[in-house]
C-alpha positions as a Markdown table, in Angstrom:
| # | Residue | x | y | z |
|---|---|---|---|---|
| 1 | Met | 146.7 | 108.8 | 106.3 |
| 2 | Ser | 145.2 | 108.7 | 102.8 |
| 3 | His | 141.7 | 109.9 | 102.3 |
| 4 | Asn | 141.5 | 107.9 | 99.0 |
| 5 | Ser | 142.7 | 104.5 | 100.2 |
| 6 | Phe | 140.9 | 101.7 | 102.0 |
| 7 | Gly | 142.2 | 98.5 | 103.7 |
| 8 | His | 145.2 | 97.2 | 105.6 |
| 9 | Leu | 147.2 | 94.4 | 103.9 |
| 10 | Leu | 145.0 | 94.5 | 100.9 |
| 11 | Arg | 144.7 | 98.2 | 100.1 |
| 12 | Ile | 143.0 | 100.0 | 97.3 |
| 13 | Thr | 143.5 | 103.6 | 96.2 |
| 14 | Thr | 141.0 | 105.1 | 93.8 |
| 15 | Trp | 141.5 | 108.3 | 91.7 |
| 16 | Gly | 139.6 | 110.3 | 89.1 |
| 17 | Glu | 136.5 | 112.5 | 88.9 |
| 18 | Ser | 133.0 | 112.0 | 87.5 |
| 19 | His | 133.6 | 114.2 | 84.5 |
| 20 | Gly | 137.3 | 113.8 | 84.1 |
| 21 | Ser | 139.0 | 111.8 | 81.3 |
| 22 | Ala | 139.3 | 108.6 | 83.3 |
| 23 | Ile | 138.9 | 106.9 | 86.7 |
| 24 | Gly | 141.1 | 104.2 | 88.1 |
| 25 | Cys | 142.5 | 102.4 | 91.1 |
| 26 | Val | 145.6 | 100.7 | 92.4 |
| 27 | Ile | 145.3 | 97.4 | 94.4 |
| 28 | Asp | 148.3 | 96.9 | 96.7 |
| 29 | Gly | 149.0 | 93.7 | 98.7 |
| 30 | Cys | 147.3 | 91.2 | 96.5 |
| 31 | Pro | 149.0 | 87.8 | 96.7 |
| 32 | Pro | 150.8 | 86.5 | 93.6 |
| 33 | Gly | 149.5 | 83.6 | 91.5 |
| 34 | Ile | 145.8 | 84.5 | 91.4 |
| 35 | Glu | 144.3 | 84.1 | 87.9 |
| 36 | Ile | 142.5 | 87.3 | 86.8 |
| 37 | Thr | 141.4 | 88.7 | 83.5 |
| 38 | Asp | 139.8 | 91.9 | 82.3 |
| 39 | Thr | 136.8 | 89.9 | 81.3 |
| 40 | Glu | 136.2 | 88.5 | 84.8 |
| 41 | Ile | 136.4 | 92.1 | 86.3 |
| 42 | Gln | 134.1 | 93.3 | 83.5 |
| 43 | Thr | 131.3 | 90.8 | 84.5 |
| 44 | Tyr | 130.9 | 92.6 | 87.8 |
| 45 | Leu | 131.2 | 96.1 | 86.3 |
| 46 | Asp | 128.4 | 95.4 | 83.9 |
| 47 | Lys | 126.1 | 94.9 | 86.9 |
| 48 | Arg | 126.9 | 98.5 | 88.1 |
| 49 | Arg | 127.1 | 100.1 | 84.7 |
| 50 | Pro | 124.7 | 103.1 | 84.2 |
| 51 | Gly | 122.0 | 103.3 | 81.4 |
| 52 | Gln | 120.8 | 99.7 | 81.5 |
| 53 | Ser | 117.2 | 100.4 | 82.4 |
| 54 | Arg | 114.9 | 103.3 | 82.8 |
| 55 | Tyr | 115.3 | 103.0 | 86.6 |
| 56 | Thr | 119.0 | 104.2 | 86.5 |
| 57 | Thr | 120.8 | 107.2 | 85.1 |
| 58 | Gln | 120.9 | 107.3 | 81.3 |
| 59 | Arg | 124.5 | 108.3 | 81.2 |
| 60 | Lys | 126.0 | 105.9 | 78.6 |
| 61 | Glu | 129.3 | 104.6 | 80.0 |
| 62 | Pro | 130.6 | 101.2 | 78.8 |
| 63 | Asp | 132.8 | 101.1 | 81.9 |
| 64 | Ala | 135.4 | 99.0 | 79.9 |
| 65 | Val | 138.1 | 98.2 | 82.4 |
| 66 | Lys | 141.8 | 97.6 | 81.5 |
| 67 | Ile | 144.4 | 96.0 | 83.7 |
| 68 | Val | 147.6 | 98.0 | 83.1 |
| 69 | Ser | 150.0 | 96.5 | 85.7 |
| 70 | Gly | 150.4 | 93.7 | 88.3 |
| 71 | Val | 149.7 | 90.7 | 86.1 |
| 72 | Phe | 151.8 | 88.4 | 83.9 |
| 73 | Glu | 151.5 | 85.1 | 82.0 |
| 74 | Asp | 152.5 | 82.1 | 84.0 |
| 75 | Asp | 154.1 | 78.8 | 82.7 |
| 76 | Ala | 150.6 | 77.5 | 81.9 |
| 77 | Gly | 149.8 | 80.5 | 79.8 |
| 78 | Lys | 147.3 | 82.0 | 82.3 |
| 79 | Gln | 147.3 | 85.6 | 83.3 |
| 80 | Val | 148.0 | 85.8 | 87.0 |
| 81 | Thr | 148.8 | 88.4 | 89.7 |
| 82 | Thr | 152.5 | 89.0 | 90.3 |
| 83 | Gly | 152.3 | 90.3 | 93.9 |
| 84 | Thr | 153.0 | 93.9 | 92.6 |
| 85 | Pro | 150.5 | 96.7 | 92.5 |
| 86 | Ile | 147.6 | 96.1 | 90.2 |
| 87 | Ser | 146.5 | 99.1 | 88.3 |
| 88 | Leu | 143.0 | 99.3 | 86.7 |
| 89 | Ile | 141.6 | 102.1 | 84.5 |
| 90 | Ile | 138.3 | 103.0 | 83.0 |
| 91 | Glu | 137.9 | 105.8 | 80.4 |
| 92 | Asn | 135.0 | 108.2 | 80.8 |
| 93 | Val | 133.3 | 108.6 | 77.4 |
| 94 | Asp | 129.9 | 110.2 | 78.1 |
| 95 | His | 130.6 | 113.2 | 80.4 |
| 96 | Arg | 128.2 | 116.1 | 79.6 |
| 97 | Ser | 129.6 | 118.8 | 81.9 |
| 98 | Lys | 127.2 | 121.4 | 80.4 |
| 99 | Asp | 124.4 | 119.8 | 82.4 |
| 100 | Tyr | 125.9 | 121.3 | 85.5 |
| 101 | Ser | 126.8 | 124.8 | 84.3 |
| 102 | Glu | 123.6 | 126.4 | 85.6 |
| 103 | Ile | 124.3 | 125.2 | 89.2 |
| 104 | Arg | 128.1 | 125.9 | 89.4 |
| 105 | Asp | 127.5 | 128.5 | 92.1 |
| 106 | Lys | 124.5 | 126.9 | 93.8 |
| 107 | Phe | 124.6 | 124.3 | 96.6 |
| 108 | Arg | 122.3 | 121.3 | 95.8 |
| 109 | Pro | 120.5 | 120.2 | 99.0 |
| 110 | Gly | 121.5 | 116.7 | 100.0 |
| 111 | His | 124.7 | 116.9 | 98.0 |
| 112 | Ala | 128.3 | 117.5 | 99.2 |
| 113 | Asp | 128.6 | 120.9 | 97.3 |
| 114 | Phe | 128.5 | 123.0 | 100.4 |
| 115 | Thr | 130.8 | 120.9 | 102.5 |
| 116 | Tyr | 133.4 | 120.4 | 99.7 |
| 117 | Leu | 133.7 | 124.1 | 99.2 |
| 118 | Glu | 133.9 | 124.7 | 103.0 |
| 119 | Lys | 136.7 | 122.1 | 103.2 |
| 120 | Tyr | 138.8 | 122.7 | 100.1 |
| 121 | Gly | 137.8 | 126.3 | 98.9 |
| 122 | Ile | 137.3 | 124.8 | 95.4 |
| 123 | Arg | 135.0 | 122.2 | 94.1 |
| 124 | Asp | 134.4 | 120.4 | 90.8 |
| 125 | Tyr | 130.7 | 121.1 | 90.1 |
| 126 | Arg | 130.6 | 118.7 | 87.1 |
| 127 | Gly | 128.6 | 115.9 | 88.5 |
| 128 | Gly | 130.1 | 116.2 | 92.0 |
| 129 | Gly | 133.7 | 115.4 | 91.0 |
| 130 | Arg | 135.2 | 113.0 | 93.6 |
| 131 | Ser | 131.9 | 112.9 | 95.5 |
| 132 | Ser | 130.1 | 111.3 | 92.6 |
| 133 | Ala | 129.1 | 107.7 | 92.6 |
| 134 | Arg | 131.1 | 107.3 | 89.4 |
| 135 | Glu | 134.1 | 106.6 | 91.7 |
| 136 | Thr | 132.4 | 103.4 | 92.9 |
| 137 | Ala | 133.0 | 101.7 | 89.6 |
| 138 | Met | 136.6 | 101.2 | 90.7 |
| 139 | Arg | 135.5 | 99.6 | 94.0 |
| 140 | Val | 133.5 | 97.1 | 92.0 |
| 141 | Ala | 136.6 | 96.4 | 89.8 |
| 142 | Ala | 138.8 | 95.9 | 92.9 |
| 143 | Gly | 136.2 | 93.7 | 94.5 |
| 144 | Ala | 136.4 | 91.4 | 91.6 |
| 145 | Val | 140.0 | 90.7 | 92.4 |
| 146 | Ala | 139.4 | 90.5 | 96.2 |
| 147 | Arg | 136.8 | 87.7 | 95.7 |
| 148 | Lys | 139.6 | 85.5 | 94.4 |
| 149 | Val | 141.8 | 86.0 | 97.4 |
| 150 | Val | 139.8 | 83.9 | 99.9 |
| 151 | Pro | 139.3 | 80.3 | 98.8 |
| 152 | Gly | 135.6 | 79.3 | 98.5 |
| 153 | Leu | 134.3 | 82.8 | 99.2 |
| 154 | Thr | 130.9 | 83.8 | 97.7 |
| 155 | Val | 129.6 | 87.3 | 98.1 |
| 156 | Arg | 126.0 | 88.2 | 97.0 |
| 157 | Ala | 123.7 | 91.1 | 97.5 |
| 158 | Ala | 120.1 | 91.9 | 96.9 |
| 159 | Leu | 117.8 | 94.9 | 97.1 |
| 160 | Val | 115.4 | 94.1 | 100.0 |
| 161 | Gln | 113.5 | 97.4 | 100.3 |
| 162 | Leu | 112.6 | 100.2 | 97.7 |
| 163 | Gly | 111.4 | 103.3 | 99.5 |
| 164 | Pro | 108.9 | 102.0 | 102.0 |
| 165 | His | 108.2 | 98.8 | 100.1 |
| 166 | Ala | 110.0 | 95.7 | 101.4 |
| 167 | Ile | 110.3 | 92.3 | 99.9 |
| 168 | Asn | 108.5 | 89.2 | 101.1 |
| 169 | Arg | 111.4 | 87.1 | 102.5 |
| 170 | Asp | 109.4 | 83.9 | 102.1 |
| 171 | Asn | 109.9 | 84.3 | 98.3 |
| 172 | Trp | 113.7 | 84.8 | 98.6 |
| 173 | Asp | 115.5 | 83.3 | 95.5 |
| 174 | Trp | 119.1 | 84.2 | 94.7 |
| 175 | Asp | 118.6 | 83.2 | 91.1 |
| 176 | Glu | 115.9 | 85.8 | 90.8 |
| 177 | Val | 118.3 | 88.6 | 91.6 |
| 178 | Asp | 119.9 | 88.4 | 88.1 |
| 179 | Arg | 116.6 | 88.2 | 86.3 |
| 180 | Asn | 115.2 | 91.7 | 87.1 |
| 181 | Pro | 116.5 | 95.3 | 86.9 |
| 182 | Phe | 116.1 | 95.8 | 90.7 |
| 183 | Phe | 118.4 | 93.0 | 91.9 |
| 184 | Ser | 115.3 | 91.8 | 93.9 |
| 185 | Pro | 115.3 | 88.2 | 95.3 |
| 186 | Asp | 111.5 | 88.3 | 95.4 |
| 187 | His | 109.8 | 87.9 | 92.0 |
| 188 | Glu | 106.5 | 89.3 | 93.3 |
| 189 | Ser | 108.1 | 92.6 | 94.2 |
| 190 | Val | 109.3 | 93.4 | 90.7 |
| 191 | Gln | 106.1 | 94.5 | 89.1 |
| 192 | Ser | 105.0 | 96.6 | 92.0 |
| 193 | Trp | 108.4 | 98.2 | 92.3 |
| 194 | Ala | 108.4 | 99.0 | 88.6 |
| 195 | Ser | 105.1 | 100.9 | 89.1 |
| 196 | Tyr | 106.3 | 102.7 | 92.2 |
| 197 | Leu | 109.5 | 103.8 | 90.6 |
| 198 | Asp | 107.9 | 104.8 | 87.2 |
| 199 | Gly | 105.6 | 107.1 | 89.2 |
| 200 | Ile | 108.4 | 108.6 | 91.2 |
| 201 | Arg | 110.6 | 109.0 | 88.1 |
| 202 | Lys | 108.0 | 110.8 | 86.1 |
| 203 | Ser | 107.3 | 113.2 | 89.0 |
| 204 | Gly | 111.0 | 114.1 | 89.0 |
| 205 | Ser | 111.5 | 112.7 | 92.6 |
| 206 | Ser | 113.4 | 109.7 | 94.0 |
| 207 | Tyr | 113.4 | 106.8 | 96.4 |
| 208 | Gly | 115.9 | 105.3 | 98.8 |
| 209 | Ala | 116.6 | 101.6 | 99.3 |
| 210 | Val | 118.0 | 98.9 | 101.6 |
| 211 | Ile | 120.5 | 96.4 | 100.3 |
| 212 | Glu | 121.4 | 93.1 | 102.0 |
| 213 | Val | 124.9 | 91.6 | 101.5 |
| 214 | Val | 125.6 | 88.0 | 102.4 |
| 215 | Ala | 129.1 | 86.4 | 102.3 |
| 216 | Asp | 129.2 | 82.6 | 102.4 |
| 217 | Gly | 132.4 | 80.5 | 102.9 |
| 218 | Val | 133.9 | 83.0 | 105.4 |
| 219 | Pro | 136.3 | 81.0 | 107.6 |
| 220 | Ala | 136.0 | 81.3 | 111.3 |
| 221 | Gly | 138.6 | 83.4 | 113.1 |
| 222 | Leu | 138.8 | 86.5 | 110.9 |
| 223 | Gly | 138.9 | 89.8 | 112.8 |
| 224 | Ala | 140.2 | 90.9 | 116.1 |
| 225 | Pro | 138.4 | 91.6 | 119.5 |
| 226 | Val | 138.9 | 95.3 | 120.0 |
| 227 | Tyr | 139.8 | 97.8 | 117.3 |
| 228 | Gly | 140.2 | 95.4 | 114.4 |
| 229 | Lys | 136.7 | 93.9 | 114.5 |
| 230 | Leu | 135.5 | 92.4 | 111.3 |
| 231 | Asp | 132.0 | 93.9 | 111.6 |
| 232 | Gln | 133.7 | 97.3 | 112.4 |
| 233 | Asp | 135.5 | 97.3 | 109.1 |
| 234 | Ile | 132.5 | 96.0 | 107.2 |
| 235 | Ala | 130.5 | 98.9 | 108.6 |
| 236 | Ser | 133.3 | 101.3 | 107.6 |
| 237 | Gly | 133.4 | 99.9 | 104.1 |
| 238 | Leu | 129.7 | 100.0 | 103.5 |
| 239 | Met | 129.3 | 103.4 | 105.1 |
| 240 | Ser | 132.0 | 104.8 | 102.7 |
| 241 | Ile | 129.7 | 104.1 | 99.8 |
| 242 | Asn | 128.1 | 107.3 | 98.4 |
| 243 | Ala | 124.6 | 108.1 | 99.9 |
| 244 | Val | 124.7 | 105.4 | 102.6 |
| 245 | Lys | 123.2 | 106.6 | 105.9 |
| 246 | Gly | 122.9 | 103.4 | 107.9 |
| 247 | Val | 124.6 | 100.0 | 108.3 |
| 248 | Glu | 123.6 | 97.0 | 110.4 |
| 249 | Ile | 125.1 | 93.5 | 111.0 |
| 250 | Gly | 122.9 | 90.4 | 111.4 |
| 251 | Ala | 119.7 | 91.3 | 113.3 |
| 252 | Gly | 121.1 | 94.9 | 113.5 |
| 253 | Met | 118.7 | 97.5 | 114.9 |
| 254 | Gly | 116.1 | 94.8 | 115.3 |
| 255 | Ala | 118.2 | 93.2 | 118.0 |
| 256 | Ala | 117.1 | 95.9 | 120.4 |
| 257 | Ala | 113.5 | 94.5 | 120.3 |
| 258 | Leu | 114.6 | 90.9 | 121.0 |
| 259 | Thr | 114.9 | 89.2 | 124.4 |
| 260 | Gly | 118.2 | 87.6 | 125.3 |
| 261 | Glu | 116.7 | 84.2 | 124.7 |
| 262 | Glu | 115.5 | 85.2 | 121.2 |
| 263 | Asn | 118.8 | 86.9 | 120.2 |
| 264 | Ala | 121.2 | 84.2 | 121.4 |
| 265 | Asp | 122.3 | 81.9 | 118.5 |
| 266 | Glu | 122.2 | 78.5 | 120.1 |
| 267 | Ile | 124.9 | 76.0 | 119.1 |
| 268 | Arg | 124.7 | 72.2 | 118.6 |
| 269 | Ile | 127.0 | 69.6 | 117.1 |
| 270 | Gly | 126.1 | 68.9 | 113.5 |
| 271 | Lys | 126.1 | 65.6 | 111.6 |
| 272 | Asp | 129.7 | 66.3 | 110.5 |
| 273 | Gly | 130.8 | 66.7 | 114.2 |
| 274 | Lys | 131.3 | 70.4 | 113.8 |
| 275 | Pro | 129.5 | 73.2 | 115.7 |
| 276 | Glu | 126.2 | 74.2 | 114.1 |
| 277 | Phe | 124.4 | 77.4 | 115.0 |
| 278 | Gln | 120.6 | 77.3 | 115.2 |
| 279 | Ser | 120.1 | 80.9 | 114.0 |
| 280 | Asn | 122.2 | 83.8 | 112.9 |
| 281 | Asn | 121.2 | 87.0 | 114.7 |
| 282 | Ala | 124.9 | 87.8 | 115.1 |
| 283 | Gly | 125.3 | 88.0 | 111.3 |
| 284 | Gly | 128.3 | 85.6 | 111.4 |
| 285 | Ile | 130.4 | 87.7 | 113.7 |
| 286 | Leu | 130.9 | 87.3 | 117.5 |
| 287 | Gly | 133.1 | 89.6 | 119.4 |
| 288 | Gly | 134.4 | 91.1 | 116.2 |
| 289 | Ile | 135.6 | 87.6 | 114.9 |
| 290 | Ser | 133.9 | 85.5 | 112.2 |
| 291 | Ser | 132.1 | 82.4 | 113.5 |
| 292 | Gly | 132.1 | 80.5 | 110.2 |
| 293 | Gln | 128.4 | 81.3 | 109.6 |
| 294 | Pro | 127.4 | 83.5 | 106.6 |
| 295 | Val | 128.3 | 87.1 | 107.3 |
| 296 | Val | 125.2 | 89.3 | 106.8 |
| 297 | Ala | 125.0 | 93.0 | 106.6 |
| 298 | Arg | 122.4 | 95.6 | 105.4 |
| 299 | Phe | 122.9 | 99.2 | 104.4 |
| 300 | Ala | 120.4 | 102.0 | 103.7 |
| 301 | Val | 120.9 | 104.3 | 100.8 |
| 302 | Lys | 119.1 | 107.7 | 100.9 |
| 303 | Pro | 117.0 | 109.0 | 98.0 |
| 304 | Thr | 118.9 | 110.5 | 95.1 |
| 305 | Ser | 119.4 | 114.2 | 96.0 |
| 306 | Ser | 119.4 | 115.3 | 92.3 |
| 307 | Ile | 115.6 | 115.9 | 91.8 |
| 308 | Leu | 113.5 | 118.1 | 89.5 |
| 309 | Thr | 111.4 | 119.4 | 92.3 |
| 310 | Pro | 112.6 | 123.0 | 93.2 |
| 311 | Arg | 114.3 | 123.1 | 96.6 |
| 312 | Lys | 115.3 | 126.1 | 98.7 |
| 313 | Thr | 119.1 | 126.7 | 98.8 |
| 314 | Ile | 121.8 | 129.4 | 98.8 |
| 315 | Asp | 124.6 | 130.2 | 96.4 |
| 316 | Ala | 128.3 | 130.7 | 96.9 |
| 317 | His | 127.8 | 134.4 | 97.2 |
| 318 | Gly | 125.4 | 134.2 | 100.1 |
| 319 | Asn | 122.2 | 134.7 | 98.2 |
| 320 | Glu | 119.0 | 132.7 | 99.0 |
| 321 | Thr | 117.6 | 131.0 | 95.9 |
| 322 | Glu | 116.0 | 127.8 | 94.6 |
| 323 | Ile | 117.3 | 124.9 | 92.6 |
| 324 | Ser | 116.1 | 122.0 | 90.5 |
| 325 | Thr | 118.7 | 119.6 | 89.2 |
| 326 | Lys | 118.7 | 118.8 | 85.5 |
| 327 | Gly | 120.8 | 116.1 | 83.8 |
| 328 | Arg | 120.8 | 112.3 | 84.0 |
| 329 | His | 120.2 | 110.9 | 87.4 |
| 330 | Asp | 119.0 | 107.7 | 89.1 |
| 331 | Pro | 115.4 | 107.8 | 90.5 |
| 332 | Cys | 116.8 | 105.2 | 93.0 |
| 333 | Val | 120.6 | 105.3 | 93.3 |
| 334 | Gly | 120.3 | 102.3 | 95.7 |
| 335 | Ile | 119.7 | 99.9 | 92.7 |
| 336 | Arg | 123.2 | 100.3 | 91.4 |
| 337 | Ala | 124.6 | 100.1 | 95.0 |
| 338 | Val | 124.0 | 96.3 | 95.0 |
| 339 | Pro | 127.2 | 95.3 | 93.3 |
| 340 | Ile | 129.1 | 98.0 | 95.1 |
| 341 | Gly | 128.0 | 96.5 | 98.5 |
| 342 | Glu | 129.2 | 93.1 | 97.3 |
| 343 | Ala | 132.6 | 94.6 | 96.3 |
| 344 | Met | 133.1 | 96.4 | 99.7 |
| 345 | Met | 132.2 | 93.2 | 101.6 |
| 346 | Ala | 134.7 | 91.2 | 99.5 |
| 347 | Leu | 137.5 | 93.7 | 100.0 |
| 348 | Val | 137.0 | 93.7 | 103.8 |
| 349 | Ile | 136.9 | 89.9 | 104.1 |
| 350 | Ala | 139.9 | 89.4 | 101.8 |
| 351 | Asp | 141.9 | 92.0 | 103.8 |
| 352 | His | 141.0 | 90.3 | 107.1 |
| 353 | Tyr | 141.8 | 86.9 | 105.6 |
| 354 | Leu | 145.3 | 88.1 | 104.8 |
| 355 | Leu | 145.7 | 89.8 | 108.2 |
| 356 | His | 144.6 | 86.5 | 109.9 |
| 357 | Arg | 147.0 | 84.4 | 107.8 |
| 358 | Ala | 149.9 | 86.8 | 108.6 |
| 359 | Gln | 149.2 | 86.7 | 112.4 |
| 360 | Thr | 148.3 | 83.1 | 112.9 |
| 361 | Gly | 149.7 | 81.2 | 109.9 |
| 362 | Lys | 146.3 | 79.8 | 109.2 |
| 363 | Gly | 144.4 | 80.1 | 105.9 |
């Protein structure tokens, strides 16, 4: 069992620390013949990249990715996967470790400082080391490859709640997501969210967020009934993202308040003669297996734990003390989790697509 790997047939392993010289990942099990370039991967990384607005950490990382193995030029002159391990690397260029020297012996409340030291007896205090969200850049890079494994797959995500402030779903517009710094699908939310977050940022505090991920073009039949459920692995993938404290599929927790009649997604025959669901409370998954409907998941990200407000804590020597975290931090880390959620959804679906094809020959 590897604690740094994820997936079954399509498996990723990430490596590196927040303030180390580089971070990287290896993608194993990717089929050959898939066209992929650094530029394509970079498009998704640029959405996650820090320092793009005043609402995210001001760490200036270009996150320039390089493919160092697993691709080759085919007869048509295109760069395609070879079926061998794909290795990706990103150099860290703006690591200011001195920002953390004052807290090397203190446990930041809400962070993994205490648990890491309890587990390993040593911890990298520079930005959290392996527990830093810096690691998620490699998930986004791997997700760019995974998207191309399943023909016709589209994975999109949006921020649907900032702190206690939710969007108006009647205004949902996917095109709007790329037009504002919050990845919001509701244009009316943008100005009010900006005001809320400016206030919380200036006060030195932070907000949490809820992100919704939707995968279209998912073929029916992915997943297995018992321990290989598609929604089980989606939940695992999304929960593995830093600072995530809750995941739901379809109607999710809200299903508990519905009647059986309201929750059941009725089925008719569509104009094309194929089954057509009248609603999607199941989130595109029934009995752990995809139904052919859009796969819908949401996840909650806690407020950034690095805040200026002094908090009570202890140090590694058993002394009670207080701490306020300096450095460059996100007032709402959930904003940059949007492309990460997309990547994890893509990785899980691509993995299950390959598992389905291996077992049934379909796909």
